[in-house]
C-alpha positions as CSV (number, residue, x, y, z in Angstrom):
1,M,-19.5,5.3,-172.8
2,R,-21.1,1.9,-172.5
3,I,-21.3,0.4,-176.0
4,L,-23.1,-2.6,-177.4
5,L,-21.3,-4.2,-180.4
6,A,-23.3,-6.8,-182.3
7,E,-20.8,-8.4,-184.8
8,D,-20.4,-12.0,-185.8
9,D,-17.0,-11.7,-187.5
10,A,-14.4,-12.5,-184.8
11,E,-11.6,-10.5,-186.4
12,T,-13.7,-7.3,-186.9
13,A,-15.1,-7.6,-183.4
14,A,-11.7,-8.0,-181.8
15,Y,-10.4,-5.0,-183.8
16,V,-13.3,-2.8,-182.7
17,V,-13.4,-3.9,-179.0
18,R,-9.6,-3.4,-178.7
19,G,-9.8,0.1,-180.1
20,L,-12.8,1.3,-178.2
21,S,-11.6,-0.2,-174.9
22,G,-8.3,1.6,-175.4
23,E,-10.3,4.8,-175.6
24,G,-11.8,4.1,-172.2
25,H,-15.2,2.8,-173.3
26,V,-16.9,-0.3,-171.9
27,V,-17.9,-2.7,-174.8
28,D,-20.3,-5.6,-174.6
29,H,-19.8,-7.8,-177.6
30,L,-22.5,-10.2,-178.9
31,T,-22.5,-12.3,-182.1
32,D,-26.3,-13.1,-182.4
33,G,-28.9,-10.7,-183.5
34,R,-31.6,-12.0,-181.1
35,E,-29.3,-11.8,-178.2
36,A,-28.3,-8.3,-179.2
37,L,-31.9,-7.2,-179.3
38,S,-32.6,-8.7,-175.8
39,Q,-29.5,-7.1,-174.3
40,A,-30.2,-3.7,-175.8
41,M,-33.8,-3.8,-174.5
42,S,-32.7,-4.7,-170.9
43,A,-29.5,-2.6,-170.5
44,G,-29.0,1.1,-171.0
45,Y,-26.4,1.7,-173.7
46,D,-24.9,5.0,-174.8
47,L,-24.2,3.7,-178.3
48,L,-25.1,0.7,-180.5
49,I,-22.8,-0.7,-183.3
50,L,-24.7,-3.3,-185.3
51,D,-23.6,-5.6,-188.2
52,R,-26.4,-6.0,-190.8
53,M,-25.9,-9.7,-191.4
54,M,-25.9,-11.7,-188.2
55,P,-27.2,-15.1,-187.1
56,G,-30.6,-15.1,-185.4
57,L,-31.7,-11.7,-186.5
58,D,-30.3,-9.2,-189.0
59,G,-29.1,-5.7,-187.9
60,L,-32.0,-3.9,-189.6
61,S,-34.6,-6.0,-187.8
62,V,-32.8,-5.5,-184.5
63,L,-32.8,-1.7,-185.0
64,K,-36.4,-1.5,-186.1
65,S,-37.5,-3.4,-183.1
66,L,-35.5,-1.2,-180.8
67,R,-36.9,2.0,-182.3
68,A,-40.5,0.6,-182.1
69,A,-39.8,0.0,-178.4
70,R,-38.6,3.6,-178.0
71,I,-35.0,2.6,-177.4
72,D,-33.4,5.7,-178.9
73,A,-29.7,5.1,-178.2
74,P,-27.5,6.3,-181.1
75,A,-26.8,3.5,-183.6
76,I,-24.2,2.9,-186.2
77,L,-24.7,0.1,-188.8
78,L,-21.4,-1.5,-189.7
79,T,-21.6,-3.7,-192.8
80,A,-20.2,-4.9,-196.0
81,M,-23.4,-4.0,-197.9
82,G,-22.4,-0.7,-199.4
83,A,-24.9,-0.1,-202.2
84,V,-26.9,3.2,-202.1
85,D,-30.2,1.3,-201.5
86,D,-28.6,-0.6,-198.6
87,K,-27.5,2.7,-197.0
88,V,-30.9,4.3,-197.5
89,A,-32.6,1.2,-195.9
90,G,-30.2,1.3,-193.0
91,L,-30.8,5.0,-192.3
92,R,-34.6,4.7,-192.7
93,S,-34.6,1.8,-190.2
94,G,-33.4,4.3,-187.5
95,A,-29.6,4.3,-187.8
96,D,-27.7,7.5,-187.0
97,D,-24.8,6.5,-189.3
98,Y,-23.9,3.8,-191.8
99,M,-20.3,2.5,-192.3
100,V,-19.1,0.1,-195.0
101,K,-16.4,-2.5,-194.4
102,P,-13.5,-2.4,-194.6
103,F,-13.1,0.7,-192.5
104,A,-10.5,2.7,-190.6
105,F,-10.9,2.7,-186.8
106,V,-10.0,6.4,-186.7
107,E,-13.0,7.1,-189.0
108,L,-15.3,5.0,-186.7
109,L,-14.0,7.1,-183.7
110,A,-14.7,10.3,-185.6
111,R,-18.2,9.2,-186.4
112,I,-18.9,8.3,-182.8
113,D,-17.6,11.7,-181.7
114,T,-19.9,13.4,-184.2
115,I,-23.0,11.5,-183.0
116,C,-22.2,12.2,-179.4
117,R,-21.8,16.0,-180.1
118,R,-25.2,16.3,-181.7
119,P,-27.7,18.5,-179.8
120,A,-29.5,16.6,-177.1
121,T,-33.2,16.1,-177.0
122,R,-35.2,17.8,-174.3
123,D,-35.3,14.7,-172.1
124,E,-31.6,13.8,-172.5
125,V,-29.4,14.4,-169.5
126,V,-26.2,16.2,-170.6
127,E,-24.8,17.3,-167.2
128,L,-24.8,15.6,-163.8
129,V,-24.6,17.9,-160.7
130,I,-24.1,16.8,-157.1
131,G,-23.5,19.8,-154.8
132,E,-20.4,21.6,-156.1
133,L,-19.5,18.6,-158.3
134,R,-20.4,18.8,-162.0
135,L,-19.8,16.4,-164.9
136,D,-20.5,17.4,-168.5
137,L,-21.5,14.2,-170.4
138,L,-20.9,15.7,-173.8
139,T,-17.5,17.3,-173.4
140,R,-16.5,14.7,-170.7
141,E,-15.2,17.5,-168.5
142,A,-15.5,17.6,-164.7
143,A,-15.4,20.5,-162.3
144,R,-15.7,21.1,-158.5
145,D,-16.3,24.5,-157.0
146,G,-15.7,25.9,-160.5
147,Q,-12.3,24.4,-160.7
148,R,-11.7,22.0,-163.6
149,V,-10.8,18.4,-162.7
150,D,-8.8,16.4,-165.3
151,L,-10.0,12.8,-165.5
152,Q,-8.6,9.8,-167.4
153,P,-11.3,7.9,-169.5
154,R,-11.9,5.2,-166.8
155,E,-12.0,7.8,-164.0
156,F,-14.7,9.7,-166.0
157,L,-16.8,6.5,-166.4
158,L,-16.3,5.7,-162.7
159,L,-17.4,9.2,-161.6
160,K,-20.4,9.1,-164.0
161,H,-21.5,5.8,-162.5
162,F,-21.4,7.2,-159.0
163,M,-23.1,10.5,-159.9
164,E,-26.0,8.7,-161.6
165,R,-26.6,6.9,-158.3
166,P,-26.0,9.3,-155.5
167,G,-26.4,7.9,-152.0
168,R,-26.5,4.3,-153.3
169,V,-23.8,1.9,-152.2
170,Q,-21.8,0.4,-155.1
171,T,-20.1,-2.9,-154.5
172,R,-16.8,-3.9,-156.0
173,T,-18.6,-6.5,-158.2
174,V,-21.1,-3.9,-159.5
175,L,-18.2,-1.5,-160.4
176,L,-16.2,-4.2,-162.2
177,E,-19.2,-5.1,-164.3
178,S,-20.6,-1.6,-165.0
179,V,-17.4,0.4,-165.4
180,W,-14.9,-2.2,-166.6
181,G,-17.3,-4.6,-168.3
182,L,-16.0,-7.6,-166.4
183,Q,-18.3,-10.3,-165.2
184,F,-15.5,-11.9,-163.1
185,D,-13.1,-10.7,-160.4
186,P,-9.6,-10.3,-161.9
187,K,-8.2,-10.5,-158.3
188,T,-6.4,-7.2,-158.7
189,S,-6.7,-3.9,-157.0
190,V,-8.0,-2.1,-160.1
191,V,-11.1,-0.8,-158.4
192,E,-9.3,0.3,-155.3
193,T,-6.6,2.0,-157.4
194,H,-9.1,4.0,-159.5
195,I,-11.2,4.9,-156.5
196,S,-8.1,6.3,-154.8
197,R,-7.1,8.3,-157.9
198,L,-10.6,9.7,-158.3
199,R,-10.8,10.6,-154.6
200,N,-7.5,12.4,-154.9
201,K,-8.9,14.6,-157.7
202,I,-12.5,15.3,-156.5
203,D,-12.1,15.2,-152.7
204,K,-8.6,15.6,-151.4
205,P,-8.1,19.3,-152.4
206,F,-11.4,20.2,-150.7
207,D,-12.8,20.3,-147.2
208,K,-16.0,18.3,-147.9
209,H,-15.6,14.7,-149.1
210,Y,-18.2,13.1,-151.4
211,L,-16.8,9.7,-152.2
212,V,-17.0,7.5,-149.1
213,T,-15.7,4.0,-148.4
214,L,-18.0,1.6,-146.4
215,H,-15.5,-1.0,-145.3
216,G,-16.6,-4.5,-146.2
217,V,-19.5,-3.2,-148.2
218,G,-18.5,-0.9,-151.0
219,Y,-18.4,2.8,-151.9
220,V,-21.0,5.6,-152.0
221,L,-21.1,9.1,-153.4
222,Q,-22.8,11.2,-150.7
223,P,-25.2,13.8,-152.1
Protein backbone atom coordinates (compact mmCIF):
# COMPACT_ATOMS: atom_id res chain seq x y z
CA MET A 1 0.00 0.00 0.00
CA ARG A 2 0.98 3.63 -0.37
CA ILE A 3 0.73 5.25 3.05
CA LEU A 4 0.93 8.89 4.14
CA LEU A 5 2.43 9.34 7.61
CA ALA A 6 2.03 12.81 9.15
CA GLU A 7 4.10 12.79 12.34
CA ASP A 8 6.40 15.52 13.69
CA ASP A 9 8.18 13.37 16.26
CA ALA A 10 11.32 12.11 14.51
CA GLU A 11 11.77 9.00 16.68
CA THR A 12 8.17 7.85 16.29
CA ALA A 13 8.22 8.54 12.56
CA ALA A 14 11.44 6.59 12.01
CA TYR A 15 10.00 3.66 13.99
CA VAL A 16 6.81 3.56 11.92
CA VAL A 17 8.48 4.15 8.55
CA ARG A 18 11.04 1.43 9.19
CA GLY A 19 8.38 -1.08 10.22
CA LEU A 20 5.94 -0.36 7.40
CA SER A 21 8.68 -0.31 4.75
CA GLY A 22 9.81 -3.69 6.03
CA GLU A 23 6.29 -4.97 5.36
CA GLY A 24 6.56 -3.86 1.73
CA HIS A 25 4.58 -0.60 1.97
CA VAL A 26 5.58 2.71 0.41
CA VAL A 27 5.52 5.43 3.07
CA ASP A 28 5.58 9.19 2.48
CA HIS A 29 6.49 11.00 5.70
CA LEU A 30 5.64 14.64 6.43
CA THR A 31 5.99 16.66 9.64
CA ASP A 32 3.64 19.59 8.93
CA GLY A 33 -0.14 19.41 8.96
CA ARG A 34 -0.69 21.82 6.08
CA GLU A 35 1.80 19.93 3.91
CA ALA A 36 0.09 16.66 4.83
CA LEU A 37 -3.30 18.07 3.81
CA SER A 38 -1.97 19.28 0.47
CA GLN A 39 -0.22 15.98 -0.22
CA ALA A 40 -3.27 13.90 0.69
CA MET A 41 -5.44 16.06 -1.57
CA SER A 42 -3.19 15.66 -4.60
CA ALA A 43 -1.95 12.06 -4.30
CA GLY A 44 -3.96 8.88 -3.96
CA TYR A 45 -3.14 7.05 -0.73
CA ASP A 46 -4.39 3.70 0.50
CA LEU A 47 -4.04 4.73 4.15
CA LEU A 48 -3.43 7.87 6.22
CA ILE A 49 -1.69 7.83 9.61
CA LEU A 50 -2.01 11.24 11.28
CA ASP A 51 -0.63 12.67 14.49
CA ARG A 52 -3.11 14.94 16.28
CA MET A 53 -0.66 17.64 17.34
CA MET A 54 1.45 18.92 14.43
CA PRO A 55 2.89 22.25 13.28
CA GLY A 56 0.85 24.13 10.71
CA LEU A 57 -2.43 22.25 11.18
CA ASP A 58 -3.55 19.66 13.71
CA GLY A 59 -4.52 16.14 12.68
CA LEU A 60 -8.23 16.60 13.37
CA SER A 61 -8.40 19.65 11.12
CA VAL A 62 -6.49 17.81 8.39
CA LEU A 63 -8.89 14.89 8.55
CA LYS A 64 -12.02 17.04 8.62
CA SER A 65 -10.82 18.93 5.55
CA LEU A 66 -10.10 15.70 3.70
CA ARG A 67 -13.50 14.23 4.50
CA ALA A 68 -15.19 17.47 3.41
CA ALA A 69 -13.32 17.13 0.12
CA ARG A 70 -14.60 13.55 -0.21
CA ILE A 71 -11.13 12.03 0.30
CA ASP A 72 -12.21 8.78 1.91
CA ALA A 73 -8.89 6.93 2.33
CA PRO A 74 -8.88 5.01 5.65
CA ALA A 75 -7.26 7.04 8.43
CA ILE A 76 -5.69 6.20 11.77
CA LEU A 77 -5.08 8.95 14.33
CA LEU A 78 -1.85 8.32 16.25
CA THR A 79 -1.55 10.54 19.32
CA ALA A 80 -0.59 10.92 22.96
CA MET A 81 -4.07 12.32 23.70
CA GLY A 82 -5.83 9.31 25.19
CA ALA A 83 -8.81 10.69 27.06
CA VAL A 84 -12.24 9.36 26.10
CA ASP A 85 -13.35 12.77 24.82
CA ASP A 86 -10.23 12.93 22.65
CA LYS A 87 -10.98 9.53 21.13
CA VAL A 88 -14.60 10.44 20.48
CA ALA A 89 -13.57 13.69 18.80
CA GLY A 90 -11.08 11.83 16.64
CA LEU A 91 -13.56 9.21 15.48
CA ARG A 92 -16.24 11.80 14.83
CA SER A 93 -13.82 13.77 12.68
CA GLY A 94 -13.69 10.86 10.24
CA ALA A 95 -10.97 8.59 11.61
CA ASP A 96 -11.35 4.85 11.12
CA ASP A 97 -9.23 4.10 14.19
CA TYR A 98 -7.52 5.88 17.07
CA MET A 99 -4.25 4.74 18.65
CA VAL A 100 -2.66 6.20 21.77
CA LYS A 101 1.11 6.56 22.19
CA PRO A 102 3.16 4.71 23.24
CA PHE A 103 2.08 1.78 21.09
CA ALA A 104 3.38 -1.56 19.84
CA PHE A 105 4.10 -1.74 16.12
CA VAL A 106 2.48 -5.19 15.87
CA GLU A 107 -0.76 -3.63 17.14
CA LEU A 108 -0.54 -0.91 14.51
CA LEU A 109 -0.08 -3.60 11.85
CA ALA A 110 -3.08 -5.52 13.19
CA ARG A 111 -5.25 -2.41 13.07
CA ILE A 112 -4.12 -1.64 9.52
CA ASP A 113 -4.99 -5.21 8.49
CA THR A 114 -8.41 -4.89 10.12
CA ILE A 115 -9.18 -1.64 8.30
CA CYS A 116 -8.09 -3.10 4.97
CA ARG A 117 -10.28 -6.18 5.43
CA ARG A 118 -13.45 -4.16 5.96
CA PRO A 119 -16.11 -4.58 3.26
CA ALA A 120 -15.52 -2.30 0.31
CA THR A 121 -17.99 0.37 -0.73
CA ARG A 122 -19.76 -0.05 -4.05
CA ASP A 123 -17.30 2.21 -5.87
CA GLU A 124 -14.13 0.71 -4.39
CA VAL A 125 -12.05 -1.51 -6.66
CA VAL A 126 -11.08 -4.74 -4.89
CA GLU A 127 -9.81 -6.76 -7.85
CA LEU A 128 -7.80 -5.90 -10.95
CA VAL A 129 -8.22 -8.07 -14.06
CA ILE A 130 -6.16 -7.94 -17.25
CA GLY A 131 -6.94 -10.88 -19.52
CA GLU A 132 -6.12 -14.07 -17.59
CA LEU A 133 -4.23 -12.09 -14.95
CA ARG A 134 -6.02 -11.30 -11.69
CA LEU A 135 -4.93 -9.38 -8.58
CA ASP A 136 -6.99 -9.34 -5.38
CA LEU A 137 -6.28 -6.07 -3.57
CA LEU A 138 -7.76 -7.23 -0.28
CA THR A 139 -6.04 -10.59 0.09
CA ARG A 140 -2.99 -9.43 -1.94
CA GLU A 141 -3.18 -12.66 -3.96
CA ALA A 142 -2.41 -12.95 -7.67
CA ALA A 143 -3.40 -15.59 -10.20
CA ARG A 144 -2.97 -16.29 -13.90
CA ASP A 145 -5.09 -18.77 -15.84
CA GLY A 146 -6.51 -19.84 -12.47
CA GLN A 147 -3.07 -20.70 -11.12
CA ARG A 148 -1.95 -18.89 -7.97
CA VAL A 149 1.12 -16.69 -8.33
CA ASP A 150 3.09 -16.10 -5.12
CA LEU A 151 4.36 -12.53 -4.91
CA GLN A 152 6.70 -10.81 -2.50
CA PRO A 153 5.37 -7.49 -1.06
CA ARG A 154 7.30 -5.30 -3.50
CA GLU A 155 6.33 -7.53 -6.44
CA PHE A 156 2.69 -7.10 -5.45
CA LEU A 157 3.04 -3.31 -5.44
CA LEU A 158 4.83 -3.41 -8.78
CA LEU A 159 2.17 -5.57 -10.42
CA LYS A 160 -0.61 -3.43 -8.91
CA HIS A 161 1.01 -0.32 -10.37
CA PHE A 162 1.14 -1.86 -13.85
CA MET A 163 -2.38 -3.33 -13.73
CA GLU A 164 -3.84 0.03 -12.75
CA ARG A 165 -2.23 1.50 -15.91
CA PRO A 166 -2.58 -1.10 -18.69
CA GLY A 167 -1.05 -0.08 -21.99
CA ARG A 168 0.72 2.94 -20.47
CA VAL A 169 4.52 3.08 -20.55
CA GLN A 170 6.10 3.29 -17.10
CA THR A 171 9.59 4.73 -16.92
CA ARG A 172 12.22 3.70 -14.40
CA THR A 173 11.89 7.08 -12.67
CA VAL A 174 8.11 6.70 -12.29
CA LEU A 175 8.49 3.19 -10.88
CA LEU A 176 11.14 4.27 -8.38
CA GLU A 177 8.89 7.04 -7.08
CA SER A 178 5.56 5.19 -7.15
CA VAL A 179 6.60 1.70 -6.00
CA TRP A 180 9.72 2.39 -3.92
CA GLY A 181 8.87 5.91 -2.76
CA LEU A 182 12.24 7.21 -4.01
CA GLN A 183 12.57 10.66 -5.53
CA PHE A 184 16.15 10.00 -6.58
CA ASP A 185 17.94 7.32 -8.59
CA PRO A 186 19.85 4.97 -6.26
CA LYS A 187 22.03 3.93 -9.22
CA THR A 188 21.26 0.26 -8.65
CA SER A 189 19.41 -2.38 -10.66
CA VAL A 190 16.54 -2.63 -8.15
CA VAL A 191 13.87 -1.92 -10.80
CA GLU A 192 15.35 -4.26 -13.38
CA THR A 193 15.77 -7.02 -10.80
CA HIS A 194 12.16 -6.83 -9.63
CA ILE A 195 10.83 -6.57 -13.18
CA SER A 196 12.74 -9.76 -14.03
CA ARG A 197 11.40 -11.58 -10.96
CA LEU A 198 7.85 -10.47 -11.69
CA ARG A 199 8.12 -11.49 -15.33
CA ASN A 200 9.41 -14.94 -14.31
CA LYS A 201 6.25 -15.42 -12.24
CA ILE A 202 3.47 -13.96 -14.40
CA ASP A 203 4.85 -14.48 -17.93
CA LYS A 204 7.60 -17.07 -18.24
CA PRO A 205 5.44 -20.17 -17.46
CA PHE A 206 2.86 -19.10 -20.07
CA ASP A 207 2.75 -18.67 -23.86
CA LYS A 208 1.42 -15.10 -23.87
CA HIS A 209 3.54 -12.37 -22.29
CA TYR A 210 1.98 -9.30 -20.68
CA LEU A 211 4.97 -7.37 -19.29
CA VAL A 212 7.01 -5.88 -22.12
CA THR A 213 10.28 -3.94 -22.08
CA LEU A 214 10.58 -0.95 -24.40
CA HIS A 215 14.35 -0.52 -24.56
CA GLY A 216 15.48 2.99 -23.70
CA VAL A 217 11.93 3.98 -22.72
CA GLY A 218 10.48 1.83 -19.94
CA TYR A 219 8.01 -0.98 -19.37
CA VAL A 220 4.37 -1.59 -20.24
CA LEU A 221 1.74 -4.14 -19.27
CA GLN A 222 0.00 -4.99 -22.54
CA PRO A 223 -3.78 -5.42 -22.14
